[in-house]
N, C-alpha and C positions, 0 to 999 in steps of 0.2 A: 504494500500500500504506500502510495506517495503521501508524505506528510504535508498537509496544507491546512490553512484555517478553515473552519466550518462556517460557511456563509449561507447555505441554503438548507431547507428541510431535507432535501435529497442527500446532501453531504452529511447531515446529522444522522439520518437513518443508516447510511453506509458505515459511519463510525460506530454506531451502536452494534451493528452486525459484526464488525471487526472485534469489538470488545467481547462479544459473546464467544467468538472463536479463540480469543487469547485469554479468556477468563482464568484458566488454571495455569498460566505461564509462571514459571519460577522466577523469583526476583533475581536481579543482576544477570539476566541472560538477555540476548537480543530480543526475544519475544516479550520478556518481562519489561524491558525498557520501552518497547513499542507500546505495550499496553498502558504504561504509566503516562506516556506522552498523549496518547489518544484520549485517555480519561481526563487529562487536564484540559484538552481542547473541548471536549464535550461539556465539562463543568462550566467553562467560560461561555460557551454558546447558551447553555441552559440559564445561567445567571442573567444573560442579556435578554433572552426571549421568553422565559417562563418565570417572571418575577412573582414571588410569593409575598403578599402583604401580611403583616402581623394580624392575628385575630384580635377582635375587640370583644371584651366580655359583654354578655347581654345586660341591658339596662335593668336596674332594679334588683340585681342579685348582689348581696353583700357577702364578702368572704370573711 
């Protein structure tokens, strides 16, 4: 797999498939390093495109 930024949904889905294939890669191997890089790219894409807002407690409930 060519390493490049994840810019589209298609890129994102391809990266997720590659993660599935590499999931059990041993650390400090070529496959393990590739997995680590792809996961980092996916995390950056998700932070940008799938923002999670903090939950607000329901009104009237006292803790």
